[in-house]
LONU-99093 format. One record per residue (C-alpha): x, y, z; residue number from 1. Coordinates in steps of 0.25 Angstrom, whole numbers. Each point is the difference from the previous one (the first is absolute). Example, Ala and Ser with C-alpha at 12.3 -4.5 7.8 and 13.67 -1.06 7.14 Angstrom:
BEGIN
+-------+-------+-------+-----+
!     x !     y !     z !   i !
+-------+-------+-------+-----+
!    49 !   -18 !    31 !   1 !
!     6 !    14 !    -2 !   2 !
+-------+-------+-------+-----+
***
This chain:
BEGIN
+-------+-------+-------+-----+
!     x !     y !     z !   i !
+-------+-------+-------+-----+
!    46 !    52 !   219 !   1 !
!     4 !     2 !   -15 !   2 !
!   -10 !    -3 !   -10 !   3 !
!     1 !    -4 !   -15 !   4 !
!    -6 !     9 !   -11 !   5 !
!     0 !    -8 !   -13 !   6 !
!    -5 !     6 !   -12 !   7 !
!     0 !    -9 !   -14 !   8 !
!     0 !     8 !   -12 !   9 !
!     2 !    -4 !   -14 !  10 !
!    13 !     2 !    -8 !  11 !
!    -6 !     9 !   -10 !  12 !
!    -7 !     9 !    10 !  13 !
!    10 !    12 !    -2 !  14 !
!    -7 !     3 !   -15 !  15 !
!   -13 !     7 !     5 !  16 !
!    -5 !     7 !    13 !  17 !
!   -13 !     0 !     7 !  18 !
!    -9 !    -7 !    10 !  19 !
!     6 !   -14 !     4 !  20 !
!    -9 !   -11 !     2 !  21 !
!     0 !   -14 !     5 !  22 !
!    -1 !    -8 !    12 !  23 !
!     4 !     1 !    14 !  24 !
!     3 !   -11 !    10 !  25 !
!     0 !     8 !    15 !  26 !
!     9 !    -3 !    12 !  27 !
!    -4 !   -11 !     8 !  28 !
!     8 !    -1 !    13 !  29 !
!    -2 !   -15 !     3 !  30 !
!    10 !   -12 !     6 !  31 !
!     6 !    -2 !   -16 !  32 !
!     1 !    15 !    -2 !  33 !
!     4 !     7 !    13 !  34 !
!     5 !    13 !    -7 !  35 !
!   -12 !     3 !   -10 !  36 !
!     2 !     2 !   -14 !  37 !
!    -8 !     8 !   -10 !  38 !
!     1 !    -4 !   -14 !  39 !
!    -5 !     9 !   -13 !  40 !
!    -2 !    -8 !   -13 !  41 !
!     0 !    11 !   -10 !  42 !
!    -7 !    -5 !   -13 !  43 !
!     1 !    14 !    -8 !  44 !
!    -4 !    13 !     0 !  45 !
!   -13 !     8 !    -5 !  46 !
!    -1 !    14 !    -2 !  47 !
!   -10 !     3 !    12 !  48 !
!    -7 !    -8 !    11 !  49 !
!   -14 !     1 !    -9 !  50 !
!     5 !    -6 !   -13 !  51 !
!     5 !   -11 !    10 !  52 !
!   -13 !    -3 !     7 !  53 !
!    -7 !     2 !   -14 !  54 !
!     9 !   -12 !    -5 !  55 !
!    -1 !    -8 !    13 !  56 !
!   -14 !     2 !     5 !  57 !
!     1 !   -12 !     9 !  58 !
!    11 !     5 !     8 !  59 !
!     8 !   -11 !    -3 !  60 !
!    13 !     9 !     0 !  61 !
!     1 !    13 !     9 !  62 !
!     8 !    13 !    -3 !  63 !
!    13 !    -1 !     8 !  64 !
!     6 !    14 !    -3 !  65 !
!     5 !     9 !   -10 !  66 !
!    14 !    -1 !    -8 !  67 !
!     5 !    14 !    -5 !  68 !
!    11 !    -5 !    -9 !  69 !
!    10 !    11 !    -1 !  70 !
!   -11 !    10 !     1 !  71 !
!     4 !    10 !    11 !  72 !
!   -14 !     6 !     2 !  73 !
!    -8 !    -4 !    11 !  74 !
!   -15 !    -2 !    -2 !  75 !
!   -10 !    -1 !    10 !  76 !
!    -6 !   -16 !     1 !  77 !
!   -10 !    -5 !     8 !  78 !
!     7 !    -7 !    12 !  79 !
!   -13 !    -5 !     7 !  80 !
!     4 !   -14 !    -3 !  81 !
!     7 !    -6 !    13 !  82 !
!    13 !    -5 !    -8 !  83 !
!     6 !     9 !   -10 !  84 !
!    14 !     1 !    -6 !  85 !
!     6 !    11 !    -9 !  86 !
!    12 !    -5 !    -9 !  87 !
!     8 !     9 !   -10 !  88 !
!    14 !    -2 !    -8 !  89 !
!    12 !     7 !     5 !  90 !
!     2 !    13 !    -9 !  91 !
!    15 !    -1 !     2 !  92 !
!     2 !   -14 !    -5 !  93 !
!     0 !    -6 !   -14 !  94 !
!    -4 !   -13 !     5 !  95 !
!   -14 !    -3 !    -3 !  96 !
!    -2 !    -9 !    12 !  97 !
!     5 !    11 !    11 !  98 !
!   -13 !     1 !     7 !  99 !
!    -3 !     8 !    12 ! 100 !
!   -11 !     1 !    10 ! 101 !
!    -7 !    12 !     3 ! 102 !
!    -9 !    -3 !    10 ! 103 !
!    -7 !   -12 !     6 ! 104 !
!   -13 !     0 !     8 ! 105 !
!    -3 !   -14 !     7 ! 106 !
!   -14 !    -2 !     7 ! 107 !
!    -2 !    15 !    -1 ! 108 !
!    13 !     4 !     6 ! 109 !
!    12 !     6 !    -8 ! 110 !
!    11 !    -8 !     5 ! 111 !
!    15 !     2 !     2 ! 112 !
!     7 !    -8 !   -11 ! 113 !
!    13 !     0 !     9 ! 114 !
!    -7 !   -11 !     8 ! 115 !
!    -5 !    -8 !   -11 ! 116 !
!     9 !    -9 !    -7 ! 117 !
!    -6 !     3 !   -14 ! 118 !
!     4 !    -7 !   -14 ! 119 !
!    -5 !     4 !   -14 ! 120 !
!     0 !   -14 !    -9 ! 121 !
!    -1 !     1 !   -14 ! 122 !
!    -5 !   -13 !    -7 ! 123 !
!    -2 !    -4 !   -14 ! 124 !
!   -16 !    -3 !    -2 ! 125 !
!     2 !   -10 !   -12 ! 126 !
!    10 !    -9 !     7 ! 127 !
!    -8 !    -2 !    12 ! 128 !
!   -14 !    -2 !    -9 ! 129 !
!     6 !    -9 !    -8 ! 130 !
!     8 !    -9 !     8 ! 131 !
!    -6 !   -14 !     3 ! 132 !
!    12 !    -6 !     8 ! 133 !
!     0 !    11 !    11 ! 134 !
!    -6 !    -5 !    12 ! 135 !
!     1 !     3 !    16 ! 136 !
!    13 !    -4 !     6 ! 137 !
!    -3 !     5 !    14 ! 138 !
!   -11 !     6 !     8 ! 139 !
!    -4 !    14 !    -3 ! 140 !
!     6 !     1 !   -14 ! 141 !
!    -2 !    13 !    -4 ! 142 !
!     4 !    -2 !   -14 ! 143 !
!   -11 !    -9 !    -2 ! 144 !
!   -10 !     8 !     7 ! 145 !
!     4 !    11 !   -10 ! 146 !
!    -3 !   -11 !   -12 ! 147 !
!   -13 !    -3 !     7 ! 148 !
!    -4 !    16 !    -1 ! 149 !
!     6 !     1 !   -14 ! 150 !
!    -9 !   -14 !    -3 ! 151 !
!   -13 !     7 !     6 ! 152 !
!     3 !    13 !    -8 ! 153 !
!     2 !    -8 !   -14 ! 154 !
!   -13 !    -8 !     2 ! 155 !
!    -7 !    13 !     2 ! 156 !
!     5 !     6 !   -12 ! 157 !
!    -3 !   -12 !    -8 ! 158 !
!   -14 !     1 !     5 ! 159 !
!    -3 !    14 !    -4 ! 160 !
!     8 !    -1 !   -12 ! 161 !
!    -9 !     1 !   -13 ! 162 !
!     4 !   -11 !   -11 ! 163 !
!    -1 !     1 !   -14 ! 164 !
!    -9 !    -9 !    -8 ! 165 !
!    12 !    -8 !    -4 ! 166 !
!     4 !    -1 !    14 ! 167 !
!   -14 !    -6 !     4 ! 168 !
!    -1 !    -9 !   -11 ! 169 !
!    14 !    -5 !     4 ! 170 !
!    -3 !    -2 !    15 ! 171 !
!   -14 !    -6 !    -4 ! 172 !
!     7 !   -10 !   -10 ! 173 !
!    12 !    -3 !     9 ! 174 !
!   -12 !    -3 !    12 ! 175 !
!    -7 !    -9 !    -9 ! 176 !
!    10 !    -9 !    -5 ! 177 !
!     4 !    -2 !    14 ! 178 !
!   -13 !    -3 !     4 ! 179 !
!    -3 !    -9 !   -11 ! 180 !
!    14 !    -8 !     3 ! 181 !
!    -2 !     0 !    15 ! 182 !
!   -14 !    -8 !     0 ! 183 !
!     4 !   -12 !    -6 ! 184 !
!    13 !     0 !     6 ! 185 !
!    -6 !     1 !    15 ! 186 !
!   -10 !   -11 !    -5 ! 187 !
!    11 !    -9 !    -4 ! 188 !
!     9 !     3 !    12 ! 189 !
!   -12 !    -3 !     9 ! 190 !
!    -3 !   -13 !    -6 ! 191 !
!    14 !    -5 !     1 ! 192 !
!     1 !     5 !    15 ! 193 !
!   -14 !    -9 !     2 ! 194 !
!     9 !   -12 !    -7 ! 195 !
!    14 !     3 !     8 ! 196 !
!    -3 !   -12 !    10 ! 197 !
!     1 !   -10 !   -13 ! 198 !
!    11 !     7 !    -9 ! 199 !
!     9 !     5 !    10 ! 200 !
!     8 !   -12 !     0 ! 201 !
!     3 !     4 !   -15 ! 202 !
!    10 !     9 !    -5 ! 203 !
!    -8 !     5 !   -12 ! 204 !
!   -12 !     1 !    10 ! 205 !
!     8 !    10 !     9 ! 206 !
!     5 !     6 !   -12 ! 207 !
!   -13 !     4 !    -4 ! 208 !
!    -7 !     4 !    13 ! 209 !
!    13 !    10 !     1 ! 210 !
!    -2 !     5 !   -13 ! 211 !
!   -14 !     4 !     0 ! 212 !
!     1 !     5 !    14 ! 213 !
!    12 !     9 !    -5 ! 214 !
!   -10 !     5 !   -13 ! 215 !
!   -10 !     4 !    10 ! 216 !
!    10 !     8 !     8 ! 217 !
!     4 !     7 !   -13 ! 218 !
!   -13 !     4 !    -3 ! 219 !
!    -6 !     4 !    12 ! 220 !
!    13 !     9 !     3 ! 221 !
!    -2 !     6 !   -14 ! 222 !
!   -14 !     3 !     5 ! 223 !
!     4 !     6 !    13 ! 224 !
!    12 !     8 !    -4 ! 225 !
!    -6 !     3 !   -15 ! 226 !
!    14 !    -1 !    -6 ! 227 !
!    11 !    -9 !    -2 ! 228 !
!     9 !     0 !    12 ! 229 !
!    15 !    -6 !     1 ! 230 !
!    -5 !   -13 !     5 ! 231 !
!   -12 !    -3 !   -10 ! 232 !
!     8 !     5 !   -12 ! 233 !
!    12 !    -9 !     3 ! 234 !
!    -9 !   -11 !     2 ! 235 !
!    -8 !     1 !   -13 ! 236 !
!    13 !     1 !    -8 ! 237 !
!     4 !   -14 !     7 ! 238 !
!   -13 !    -5 !    -2 ! 239 !
!     2 !     4 !   -15 ! 240 !
!    14 !    -6 !    -1 ! 241 !
!    -4 !   -12 !     7 ! 242 !
!   -11 !    -3 !   -10 ! 243 !
!     9 !     4 !   -12 ! 244 !
!    10 !   -10 !     5 ! 245 !
!    -9 !   -10 !     1 ! 246 !
!    -6 !     1 !   -13 ! 247 !
!    14 !    -1 !    -6 ! 248 !
!     3 !   -12 !     8 ! 249 !
!   -12 !    -7 !    -4 ! 250 !
!     3 !     2 !   -15 ! 251 !
!    14 !    -4 !     3 ! 252 !
!    -5 !   -13 !     7 ! 253 !
!   -10 !    -4 !   -11 ! 254 !
!    10 !     2 !   -10 ! 255 !
!     9 !    -9 !     6 ! 256 !
!    -9 !   -12 !     2 ! 257 !
!    -8 !     2 !   -11 ! 258 !
!     5 !   -14 !    -6 ! 259 !
!    -2 !    -7 !    13 ! 260 !
!   -14 !    -6 !     5 ! 261 !
!    -7 !     4 !    13 ! 262 !
!     2 !   -14 !     3 ! 263 !
!    15 !     0 !     0 ! 264 !
!     1 !    14 !     9 ! 265 !
!   -11 !    -5 !    10 ! 266 !
!     7 !   -13 !     3 ! 267 !
!    13 !     5 !     3 ! 268 !
!    -4 !    -4 !    13 ! 269 !
!     1 !   -14 !    -3 ! 270 !
!    15 !     1 !    -2 ! 271 !
!     1 !     7 !    13 ! 272 !
!    -7 !   -12 !     6 ! 273 !
!    10 !   -10 !    -8 ! 274 !
!    12 !     8 !     7 ! 275 !
!    -5 !    -1 !    13 ! 276 !
!    -3 !   -15 !    -1 ! 277 !
!    14 !    -2 !    -6 ! 278 !
!     5 !     8 !    12 ! 279 !
!    -7 !    -8 !    11 ! 280 !
!     5 !   -12 !    -8 ! 281 !
!    14 !     5 !     2 ! 282 !
!    -2 !     3 !    15 ! 283 !
!    -6 !   -15 !     2 ! 284 !
!    14 !    -6 !    -5 ! 285 !
!    13 !     6 !     7 ! 286 !
!    -1 !    14 !    -3 ! 287 !
!    15 !     7 !    -1 ! 288 !
!     5 !   -13 !     5 ! 289 !
!    -8 !     0 !    14 ! 290 !
!    -4 !   -12 !     7 ! 291 !
!   -14 !     4 !     4 ! 292 !
!   -10 !    -9 !     8 ! 293 !
!    -6 !   -10 !   -11 ! 294 !
!   -13 !    -4 !     6 ! 295 !
!    -4 !    15 !     4 ! 296 !
!     7 !     6 !   -14 ! 297 !
!    -9 !   -12 !    -6 ! 298 !
!   -13 !     6 !     7 ! 299 !
!     2 !    14 !    -2 ! 300 !
!     3 !    -2 !   -15 ! 301 !
!   -10 !    -8 !    -2 ! 302 !
!   -11 !     9 !     7 ! 303 !
!     4 !    13 !    -9 ! 304 !
!     1 !    -8 !   -13 ! 305 !
!   -15 !    -3 !     4 ! 306 !
!    -3 !    15 !     2 ! 307 !
!     6 !     3 !   -14 ! 308 !
!    -8 !   -11 !    -5 ! 309 !
!   -13 !     7 !     5 ! 310 !
!     4 !    14 !    -4 ! 311 !
!     2 !    -6 !   -15 ! 312 !
!   -14 !    -6 !     1 ! 313 !
!    -5 !    13 !     4 ! 314 !
!     7 !     7 !   -13 ! 315 !
!    -6 !   -11 !   -10 ! 316 !
!   -14 !     2 !     7 ! 317 !
!     1 !    16 !    -2 ! 318 !
!     4 !    -2 !   -14 ! 319 !
!   -12 !     5 !    -7 ! 320 !
!     0 !    13 !     7 ! 321 !
!    15 !     3 !    -1 ! 322 !
!     1 !     7 !   -13 ! 323 !
!   -13 !     8 !     4 ! 324 !
!     7 !     4 !    12 ! 325 !
!    12 !     4 !    -8 ! 326 !
!    -9 !     9 !    -9 ! 327 !
!    -5 !     6 !    12 ! 328 !
!    14 !     4 !     6 ! 329 !
!     3 !     6 !   -14 ! 330 !
!   -12 !     8 !     1 ! 331 !
!     5 !     5 !    14 ! 332 !
!    14 !     1 !    -5 ! 333 !
!    -4 !    13 !    -8 ! 334 !
!    -3 !     9 !    12 ! 335 !
!    15 !     2 !     2 ! 336 !
!    13 !    -5 !     1 ! 337 !
!    -2 !    -2 !    16 ! 338 !
!   -13 !    -8 !    -3 ! 339 !
!     9 !   -10 !    -8 ! 340 !
!    11 !     0 !    12 ! 341 !
!   -12 !    -4 !     9 ! 342 !
!    -4 !   -11 !   -10 ! 343 !
!    14 !    -5 !     0 ! 344 !
!     1 !     0 !    14 ! 345 !
!   -13 !    -8 !     1 ! 346 !
!     5 !   -10 !   -11 ! 347 !
!    12 !    -2 !     9 ! 348 !
!    -8 !    -3 !    11 ! 349 !
!    -8 !   -10 !    -7 ! 350 !
!    12 !    -7 !    -7 ! 351 !
!     7 !    -1 !    14 ! 352 !
!   -13 !    -5 !     8 ! 353 !
!     4 !   -14 !     1 ! 354 !
!    14 !     4 !     4 ! 355 !
!    -6 !     9 !    11 ! 356 !
!    -9 !   -12 !     6 ! 357 !
!    14 !    -9 !     0 ! 358 !
!     6 !    12 !     7 ! 359 !
!   -10 !     1 !     9 ! 360 !
!     1 !   -15 !     3 ! 361 !
!    15 !     0 !     2 ! 362 !
!    -1 !    12 !     9 ! 363 !
!   -10 !    -5 !    10 ! 364 !
!     7 !   -14 !     0 ! 365 !
!    14 !     9 !     4 ! 366 !
!    -7 !     8 !     9 ! 367 !
!    -5 !   -10 !     7 ! 368 !
!    13 !    -8 !     1 ! 369 !
!     8 !    12 !     4 ! 370 !
!    -9 !     4 !    11 ! 371 !
!    -1 !   -15 !     5 ! 372 !
!    16 !     0 !     0 ! 373 !
!     1 !    12 !     7 ! 374 !
!   -11 !    -4 !    11 ! 375 !
!     8 !   -13 !     2 ! 376 !
!    13 !     6 !     0 ! 377 !
!    -7 !     8 !    13 ! 378 !
!     0 !   -15 !     7 ! 379 !
!    14 !    -1 !     0 ! 380 !
!     1 !    13 !     6 ! 381 !
!   -10 !    -4 !    11 ! 382 !
!    -9 !    12 !    -5 ! 383 !
!   -13 !     1 !    -7 ! 384 !
!    -8 !    11 !    -6 ! 385 !
!   -12 !     6 !     7 ! 386 !
!   -10 !     5 !    -9 ! 387 !
!    -9 !     7 !    11 ! 388 !
!    11 !    10 !     5 ! 389 !
!     8 !     0 !   -14 ! 390 !
!    13 !    -5 !     6 ! 391 !
!     9 !   -12 !     1 ! 392 !
!     0 !    -6 !    14 ! 393 !
!     8 !   -11 !     7 ! 394 !
!    -7 !   -14 !     2 ! 395 !
!     5 !   -14 !     5 ! 396 !
!    -2 !   -12 !   -10 ! 397 !
!    -2 !   -15 !     3 ! 398 !
!     9 !   -10 !    -6 ! 399 !
!   -11 !    -6 !    -9 ! 400 !
!    -2 !    15 !    -4 ! 401 !
!    14 !     2 !    -3 ! 402 !
!     1 !   -13 !    -8 ! 403 !
!   -12 !     3 !    -9 ! 404 !
!     5 !    15 !    -2 ! 405 !
!    14 !    -5 !    -5 ! 406 !
!    -6 !   -10 !    -9 ! 407 !
!   -10 !    10 !    -6 ! 408 !
!    12 !    10 !    -1 ! 409 !
!    10 !    -9 !    -7 ! 410 !
!   -12 !    -5 !   -11 ! 411 !
!    -3 !    15 !    -2 ! 412 !
!    15 !     4 !    -1 ! 413 !
!     3 !   -11 !   -11 ! 414 !
!   -13 !     3 !    -8 ! 415 !
!     4 !    15 !     0 ! 416 !
!     9 !    -1 !   -12 ! 417 !
!   -11 !    -5 !   -10 ! 418 !
!   -11 !     9 !     4 ! 419 !
!    10 !    12 !     0 ! 420 !
!     4 !    -4 !   -14 ! 421 !
!   -14 !     2 !    -4 ! 422 !
!    -3 !    12 !     7 ! 423 !
!    13 !     7 !    -5 ! 424 !
!    -4 !    -4 !   -14 ! 425 !
!   -13 !     4 !     0 ! 426 !
!     2 !    14 !     9 ! 427 !
!    10 !     4 !   -11 ! 428 !
!   -11 !    -1 !   -10 ! 429 !
!    -9 !     8 !     9 ! 430 !
!     9 !    10 !     2 ! 431 !
!     2 !     1 !   -15 ! 432 !
!   -14 !     2 !    -2 ! 433 !
!    -3 !     9 !    12 ! 434 !
!    12 !     9 !    -6 ! 435 !
!    -5 !     0 !   -14 ! 436 !
!   -15 !     4 !     5 ! 437 !
!     6 !    11 !     9 ! 438 !
!     8 !     5 !   -11 ! 439 !
!   -13 !     1 !   -10 ! 440 !
!    -8 !     6 !    12 ! 441 !
!    10 !    12 !     2 ! 442 !
!     4 !     2 !   -14 ! 443 !
!   -17 !     0 !    -3 ! 444 !
!     0 !    10 !    11 ! 445 !
!    11 !    10 !    -5 ! 446 !
!    -6 !    -1 !   -14 ! 447 !
!   -14 !     4 !     5 ! 448 !
!     5 !    12 !     7 ! 449 !
!    12 !     4 !   -11 ! 450 !
!     4 !    14 !     4 ! 451 !
!     3 !     5 !   -14 ! 452 !
!    -8 !    13 !     0 ! 453 !
!     4 !     3 !    16 ! 454 !
!    14 !    -3 !    -5 ! 455 !
!     0 !    12 !   -10 ! 456 !
!    -5 !     8 !     8 ! 457 !
!    10 !    -1 !    11 ! 458 !
!    11 !     1 !   -10 ! 459 !
!    -4 !    13 !    -4 ! 460 !
!    -4 !     5 !    14 ! 461 !
!   -13 !     4 !    -3 ! 462 !
!    -9 !     6 !    11 ! 463 !
!    -9 !   -12 !     2 ! 464 !
!    13 !    -7 !     5 ! 465 !
!     3 !    10 !    11 ! 466 !
!     2 !    -7 !    13 ! 467 !
!     2 !    10 !    10 ! 468 !
!     3 !    14 !     2 ! 469 !
!    13 !     8 !     4 ! 470 !
!     2 !    12 !     6 ! 471 !
!    11 !    11 !    -6 ! 472 !
!     3 !    12 !     9 ! 473 !
!    -1 !    13 !    -8 ! 474 !
!     2 !    11 !    10 ! 475 !
!     2 !     0 !    15 ! 476 !
!    -4 !    14 !     7 ! 477 !
!     4 !     4 !    15 ! 478 !
!   -12 !     9 !    -1 ! 479 !
!   -11 !    -7 !    -9 ! 480 !
!    -5 !   -12 !    -5 ! 481 !
!     9 !   -11 !    -5 ! 482 !
!    -3 !    -3 !   -15 ! 483 !
!     1 !   -15 !    -4 ! 484 !
!    -4 !    -6 !   -14 ! 485 !
!    -4 !   -15 !    -2 ! 486 !
!     6 !    -9 !   -10 ! 487 !
!    -5 !   -13 !    -5 ! 488 !
!     9 !   -12 !     3 ! 489 !
!    -3 !   -11 !   -10 ! 490 !
!    -3 !   -13 !     7 ! 491 !
!    10 !   -12 !    -2 ! 492 !
!    -4 !   -11 !   -11 ! 493 !
!    -3 !   -11 !    11 ! 494 !
!   -10 !     9 !     7 ! 495 !
!    -6 !     5 !   -14 ! 496 !
!    -1 !   -14 !    -4 ! 497 !
!    -7 !    -5 !    13 ! 498 !
!   -10 !    12 !     0 ! 499 !
!    -4 !    -3 !   -15 ! 500 !
!    -4 !   -15 !     3 ! 501 !
!   -15 !    -1 !    -2 ! 502 !
!    -8 !     0 !    14 ! 503 !
!    -5 !   -14 !    -4 ! 504 !
!    15 !    -6 !     1 ! 505 !
!     9 !    -1 !    11 ! 506 !
!    16 !    -4 !     0 ! 507 !
!     4 !   -15 !     1 ! 508 !
!     6 !    -3 !    13 ! 509 !
!    15 !    -3 !    -1 ! 510 !
!     3 !   -14 !    -1 ! 511 !
!     4 !    -7 !    13 ! 512 !
!    11 !    -9 !    -3 ! 513 !
!     3 !    -4 !    14 ! 514 !
!   -14 !    -5 !     1 ! 515 !
!     0 !    -8 !   -12 ! 516 !
!    13 !    -6 !     3 ! 517 !
!    -5 !    -4 !    15 ! 518 !
!   -13 !    -6 !    -7 ! 519 !
!     9 !    -8 !    -9 ! 520 !
!     8 !    -5 !    11 ! 521 !
!   -12 !    -3 !    10 ! 522 !
!    -8 !    -6 !   -10 ! 523 !
!   -11 !    10 !    -1 ! 524 !
!    -9 !     3 !   -13 ! 525 !
!     6 !    11 !   -10 ! 526 !
!   -12 !     9 !    -4 ! 527 !
!    -1 !     9 !   -11 ! 528 !
!     9 !    13 !     0 ! 529 !
+-------+-------+-------+-----+
***
């Protein structure tokens, strides 16, 4: 049974000689790893074992062996450790990566290297430590394990590092500023979560909840990592651009409407009500030359006009508070351009509320009529719907049942065009409003996670955007270890963008056009995208 011996060493390892130290993962003879595998994660070299124990008194890292470099001398080293490796550079080669193994001791036994598949893998410490996009792609990812070893070593170095007075002041001010912002943001986010059952029906309410949740996430992430990461920096820049665009747009809007009164702006909806009233009046006649059922057409038209009258009466009743409400909307609009989009979406919902009510009435009538026609059509086929088994069964009908069913089918069929015209017109308006709301929601989402900072990082192929680790073959020896070298592989733009999205956001699901068309045909309600 051939076992594997993996030795991970830094790419600049050939510069110095001494005692190698790091972490050792011994062989595990189990089902997932039947052949066993020894992994030596070399972090660096020190002059002697005593210096290493003094630097790492807790024993977090252990001596792994000795590296001779190009020296030909053989010194005595304490090999009482159960696992020990000795490496040197080939003196007959000008390649600084031409490593050789002198001897290997595993479990207190000197092994024959011919029975082991040994590989020396050179890695770049900076790329593995600074990448924020590299994640585990398959079980037992050795490079992810190496990254965890390097992260633990970096944490130990930072804990032992002696900061200067400037470093301490900078760290203290950073923590003080973040904590002073975190407490009020967390308090407001808690209040909004408590009020979420009442404000979740408003685009502005949902936007404020998400905004403070994301701000709280960013501040907590800064406290946890004690630095700006790829995600937090990109989101902070996106928030700044959002606020600047919001301020400029508010200035532009106020410059345009400075000669107009708030009354004219707020009561723009009256014009919309008049437009819908004229539309219903057109439908009560002969729209596009269609001859509709006059009694049913008049009943539906008067019913819908009555609801428009109720809506207009409501607007007159809330007239005193409309100007105050507009001032409040202007105040929230200063939070950013995305907040203004949420306000616009709410205004569109408010403006089209009466058309939505008429759409619901027309949809219910159309759905009931369509279901009635389908059920009565089964009568001619000698079948009926079995709701208990959710299937269509055969059935024998009597003569009076067939007569009544035929009469009802004829009545519903001739009344169908009248109801269909109202359903078609107001369904079209509903599709337009749902499309506008979905467009504003998605545009607001993409503006909130604007990947400007991430894009420049990815464009210049920085270390933070390393997506995976590639392998380059440097030398393959018949008797000796195979020399490999890692090379960073930049992540694709789609992966980089998706992994830079804050944890509080999630991508919108794709629009199901087939479902929307099916709902329109079968008279089902259309919900916001």
